[in-house]
N, C-alpha and C positions, 0 to 999 in steps of 0.2 A: 503494499501501500504505498502510493505517492503522493504526498501536495504537491502540486506544482505550481510554480509562483511562473508568471508570463518575463517573457524575458523584454531586458531595459530597450531595447531598441525598438522591438515591438509596441510596448508600451505607450511612448512617445505618438508614435502614429496612432495608436487604437485611442488616446486618450484625444487627439485632434478631431477624431472620425465623430466621436460622440458628442463632443463640443459641437459639432456641425450639425449632427443629428439633433439637437436639442433645439436649436435655430429653428430647425425647420419644425418637430414636433411639437417643440412647447414642453418635451419633459425636462424638468428640472433638474433630473438625477443622473448620475454618471455613477459605471461598476467602480468600488472601492475595493482592491486586492486586499486580502487578507489572510495573513501567515498560521490563524490559528489551525491546530491542527483539527481533523473530523473527530466527533463524538467515535467513541468505540464501538457503537451501535452500528455505525453507519460502516465502519472499517470491515467490522464481520460481516455485515449484508454483502457488500464488495470483493470481499474475499469468498463467501459462497457463493457467489455468481463463477468465479472461477472455476471451485470447487467442483461446480456441477458439470462443468465442462466447455462452457464459452472461453475463449482466448483471452478475452480483455475487456475494461470495462472504465466508462470515465464519466464521470457525474459533475456538472455545472451549475452550481449556485449562486442565484444574485438575489439581492434582495434587502430587507435593514439589517441584515448583520455583515453586508458587503459581498463581494464577490470572491465565490472559492472554487477550483480547479481539482478534483481529486482523483486519482486513477488505483486501478489494481490487475494485475497479470499482465499481458504482452497485446500492445498495439499491432506487433507484428513477431508469430514464432520463429522466424528465420533468424533472427538477429534479439530477441529476447526483449526488445525495446518497448518501453510502455506509450500510453497515448501520449503525443504530443498535447500541449495546453491548448493550443490553436489548431487541433485537426480536425480537417474537413471530413465530413462524413457523406453518405448519401441518407437522405431523410426520407425518404418514402413518403407515405400519405400525409406527413406536415405539409408536405406540398397544396395539398386538398384547402387548408385554411388560407394561406396566401390566395388561391382562386377564389373562394368564397369571400373573402373580403373585397377583391376589386367587383365584385358580382354585386355585394353590396354597396360599393361607392356610385357602382351604376344605377343600382336602385335610386339611391337618393338625388344620384342628379337626375334623376325622371327619364332616364333611357332603358332602362327594363324593370319589367313590372313581376315583381314575384310571383304572382297569380296565374299569368299569364301563359300558356302553352308555350312548347320549345318551338312549334312548328312553325309559330308565328316570325321567328327571327333565322330558324333553321329550316325553311321549308321541305319535305322530303326528305329528310336526313334520319329523323329515327323513326322509319316506317318498314314495314314487312314482318310476317311471320307472326302476325298480331299484336306485334309493336304498332303504337301510333303515336306520334308527337302531338297528336289534337287532343289527347287525353294528358299528358303527361308536362306539368307544370314547371318553371325555374324553383320551386319551391321544392316539389318532390325531388327533382335534380341534387338540391344544395342537403337535403336529410336523406336521402339516399332511399325517398320513399314512391321510386317511381316504377317500380316492376320491371323495370328494363334488366335485362340477361348481362351479365358479365363476362367480357370477351375473354378475362385472366379464369374464368372457373370462380370456385366458390373455395375460400381459404387460402392463406400466403399462397404467392404463386410458386410453382413446383413442391407445392406440397402435398402431392398425388391428386391432382386436376384429374376431371374425365377430360375425354377428349369427344365431346359429341359433335357429330357432322362435320368435322375437323376442325369446327369454327374457333374452339379455344386454343389460346397462345400459352405455352411452356417457356417463360425466359430461360428456363434451367436447359434447354435441349441448346449443345453445343451452335449449331446452325441459328438457332434464334437468339440466341447471347448475342451476335455479332451483327443482327439484322435490323436495320431502322425503318420505322414504322412512321406512318403518318398519323393524326387523328381518324380520317375519313377510312382508313386500312382498318385501326381498329373500330370505328363503329362499323364498319359493315361486318366485322366479325361478329359483335354480339349480335346484330339483326339477321344474321341466318338461324340463330333460337328464338323460341316462343318468349313471351312474356314472364317473368316468375309469380308475379301475382297482381291484383288489382292496385292501381296508381292511390297512394294516399293510405291504404289501410295498415302498412306497420313500414318497418324502416328494416332493408335489408343492406349493408355495406355492399355496394357496386361500382367497380372502377370506370364505368362507363358513364355513369353521370356525371361525372369530372372533366371527362373525354367532351363531352357534349358541352360544356360549361364553358373549356377552353376557346371551344368553337365558338360560342355565343359571344364570347367577350371578343374575338377578334372581326367577327359578323359586325356588331354594334360600335366599336372602337376604330375598324379600318387599320390595325396594328395586331401586329402578334402577341400573343396573351403571355411572354415571358415577357417581350417588352413593356408591358402595362405595368405588368408586377414590377419590373423594376421602378419603372418612373413614378409609379405610385405607392410604393411600399420599399423596394430596397434601395434606393437613392434619400429620399425622404429621412429614413431611420440611421441612413450611415452603416447601412447593414455589407460591409467592403468585402466580406467570406460569403456572401450567398449568393446563389447564381444557378441558371439552368445551363445545363451542357450543352454547347453547339450542335450542329448538325453534324454526325458521324463523330463527335467526342467520348470514347470512350474511356478515357483516363480520368481523374480527380485530381485537382490541385494539391501542390505542395503545401503544409505538412498533414500526410493523411497516415491512418493506420492501413494494414491490409484488411479486408473484405472477406472472410472463410464462409463456405457454404459445404454443408455436406450432404454429398450425394452417393447414392448405393452404398453407404456406412462408411464413406472415405471424404476426408475434407480436405477439400479442394478451394485455393485461391480464387476467388470471384470479383476480386477487387475491380478488373477493367471490364467494362461491359457497354455496350448500346445502350443506355436507357430511354429509348424513344418508346419501347413501349408501355410507359410508366406515365411519359409526357405530361399533361397536366394533372393525373392523376396521382403522381409519385415521383417524377424525375429531376428534384432541385437536391443541390447540395449545399450544406452551411456547415457552420460548428454551432456549438454550444450557447458559445455567449451571445450568437446572434438570433439565434433561434429563443433564446429566454426575453432576449430583448423585442424581439417582435411582436410574442404575447403578450408581454407584460405591455407595451403599447397599444396592442389592439384592443385588451380588455381594461384598459383606463382610457378609454373612447379618442385616442391620438389617430385613428385611421377610419371611422366610421364614426357618422352621428349617433345622438342615445337612441334615437327610436328604431336602426336598422342593429345597432347592437343588442337591443332588446329581444329582435327578430332573430339575431342569431342565436340568443340562450333559450329560445323556445325548444324543447327536448322532446323526442319521442323514444321508447325504449329501444334497442336495437340488439341484433344477432349477437355482435361480436363480442358483447360484456355485459353478462346480468347484472344487473342492477345500475349500471351507466346509462346516460340518456346523450342523445347525438341530436344537436341543435343544426345551424344551419352553418356547417365545417366547422363547428367547435362540441366537444365532449366534455359532458358534465360527469366526473364521479365525486365520491366521497371517501377519505381516504380512513384507515383503522382510527385513526386520532379525533375523527371529528371534521378534521378539515374539507371544506369544498373547494373544489379544483378544476379548473377550466382549460383545457388545452388540446389534446389531437394524439400523435402517435404516428408511428411510417416502421414497417417491415419491407424490406427489399431484400434479394439475395445479397449476404455479405453484412448488412448491419439492420438492426433494430434501435429507434428512435423513440423515447419515449419522452415526453413534454405537458408540462402544467404549471397552473399559477394559484395560488393561493389567494384568499382574499387578504390576507396581512403583508401581499406584495413578495412573498417568497416564489420564485420559479428556478424549475429546475427540469435539466434536460440530461436524460441518462442514455448513453448509447453502448451498444456493446456490437461487436465486431462481427458476429455470426449470429444469425435467427436462433432464438431456443429451437431445439430437436426435442427436447421432452417437458413433463411438468415442470419436474426439479427446475431446470435451469426459467422456463418461464416464471414459475412465484418466485425465484432468487431475484430474479431481474425486477420484478414488482415489488417484493419486499424494498428492495434498497429504494426507489423511487419513492416509496410511501414514508420511509425512514428521512428521506432527504426532504421533501416538503413537510414532513411534520416536525422538523428540527429536531428530533432523538436522537 
């Protein structure tokens, strides 16, 4: 277990970036590094993650107690080096909250109606095999209540997905791993399957929803959705380590840990891959510090007006996590200590990143460099997140 202090050269750059973001966002706070040791409870919880079989873990905590980065295990198994304090990781479905934030900004600007059918904005796109964009609203897409099928099937990509009619995509297939997809490719795959349920009746996590929302942003603004996220969120907040990989970009900017995945019982280095299959549903790359800043700013009302933030917090129970609620790109959970937490989370081959902000302003990002492959590893990661957010 190591407490990592940010390097002096980078600290100056980061301070300048945060001050710039303060001017843009109205956020009066700046992360204050602390050298205090993590609690023995958090130390043990992180070590337990490694003992469960995952290579390494990084926990980044921001809030009233300052800024702290803690790591355990290996960021790179070939060298034994831990996570770098400024490590870039693939953040998977945390991308969805960036997308939902832009959509809600467009709602506030009167350019998108939450309860309008997606057919209004993307005519003929969400159609086929019983799917009907006239019956699916923007709100349904944001809340995973559309009933549209998922182009990557059910569960974690590569986690035993069915291959129904050849439509579902397995990014762990070596050919698929390096292949580039357009949003239209992904939606076309989904539309080859029938709908899963009646729109609005329940929330079932579906990546297709957010691919369509990325397409919506592009249709309404006339610009790539990644450019809109950059100009509306990344630049104003000074999230200089957060980005969408460009077309064909298969690597991660330095510094970064190696990302591993278990295939047929063997651990494989899965750091490099074309993430276009994730697109607006999960392709972004960031750091724990940037992710904490984003979610803190969003939940403080710095990115969307109060009316839209209230809408984002209106939840439905959803299939991925019993007891949790899914809003419009935000997940609400109650920690064992009783703290209410809003955030998201992301799983992508090579990485899992859990995020959340408590009402007291404590923001936590937990990153592991391999998807948990059994319940022990999953529970250990969840426990470390809860301990960090609860300050135990």
